[in-house]
N, C-alpha and C positions, 0 to 999 in steps of 0.2 A: 489599382493601379493600369494605366494605360496599354491598350492592344494596339501594335502597331501591322497596317495591313501591306502584305507584300501589292509591288508595283504590278500591277495591269500591264504595261507592256512589257512584253516577255523580251525586243531585242538590248533592251539596258541591261549593260552590263556593271552594278553595281562595285565590284570589287575593285580596290585600289592595286594599282600594280607601281612596282617601283624596283629597283637595281638596272643593272648593269642591262643596254641593249634594246631599255624600255624609250620611243619614242613621245616625248610630253606633244601633247596635242596645242599646239599654236593658237591662241584666244586673236581674235578679231576684233576685240569691241575696241574704243575708242579710248583712246588715252593723252594724257597730257604727256607733252614733251619736252626738253629744251630746245631752242631755236639755237639752229642751227647756220648762223649768218657763214656767207661765205668771205667777206670781206678780210682782211690780214690786216693785224695789226694790233695796237694794245686791249690786254681784257680787262672791263672793270670788275675788281673784289667786288666783298661782298658791300664796304662802304666805301671803296674809296680808287685809286690807280697805284696798285706799287712799280717801286722801282728798285733796280739789286744793284747794290755797290760790291763789286769783289779787289781785290789788291786791297785792303782798308791795313793799316800797321798795328802793329799786333799791342801796340801801347798806346792807343785811340781811346779817348773818353768820351761817351753819349753826348755831354754837353761840347764836345769840338764841333762832334760830327752835325748835332744840332745844329747850332750856331754855323757852321758851313751851308747845311743846305735849308735856312729857315728865310733866305735873302729870296728864294723863286716860292714861296706862298709858306701856308701855314702845313705844317707836320703835321696830317691827325695821329700817326702812329711811327716809332722807331723803333726796332731792334736790333740789338748787337750785339752779338753771341757770343759768352766767355767759352773757352774750353775747361771743364771742368776742373783736369789736373792741375793745370798750369797758369788760371785765372789769367790769362791772355788772352786778346780778341782771335776768333777764328777767324779773321780776314774777311769775313764779310757780314752787308749791313741789307737790312730792306726799310725802306723808308712808305709810307703812304703818303698820299695827297690825295685833296678833296676832289679837284678839280683836273682834265688833262690836259689845261692847258699848262700847271704851276708842275706837274710833272714832267710833261713835253721841256719848256725851259729846263729843266734843272738836269735830263738827260744831255739836252744838246749843248747844253756850258760846263757839264761838270766830267762829261767824260772825257780821257783824255791829260787830267788835270791832275798836278801833284799836289799831292798833301801829307806830309811829316815825311817826306825824303821818296817818297812812293805814287806812281802814277795812278791815278784812278779808273776804274771801268763800270761806266756806269749804261744799263742799259734796263729794258722793262723783263720785270718776273715772270707777270703771262701775259702771254701771245695769244691772239684766236689767230684762225687759219689752220689751214693742211699740217700736217704734224708728219714732221722730217725734214721738212722744206729748209731754204735757205737764209740762215740766220743773219742779225743783223753785224754780228762780231766780225773782227777783223782780226787777221794773224797777227801773232806777237812780232 
């Protein structure tokens, strides 16, 4: 069995101190970080650009939404969430486009359009920039 030798430097405190009132030492090492761009605008999700559609009629079908938004580009992903209790659409939809141009065109052309007797509101799902800034959304 190996024996451990005590530290030669007596100034080193090897006790682990935990609990309230203990201030952790801040590490001054070099760490990777997420770039914080100062620009404001749409943020790219993992695979593409997400748009958020609200005021979707409760009886809308996924195929109808897909057909409506396919004219702006290839849809990578479409989420139309249903209420578990009623099995109707919750009133919103997320659509992912591969390119910024396709998503931007869908927002510009579909925001304010009527679908199944309801006015759709279409905007970016994720924005980069300062939190708490002015929203693009206008008052109803």
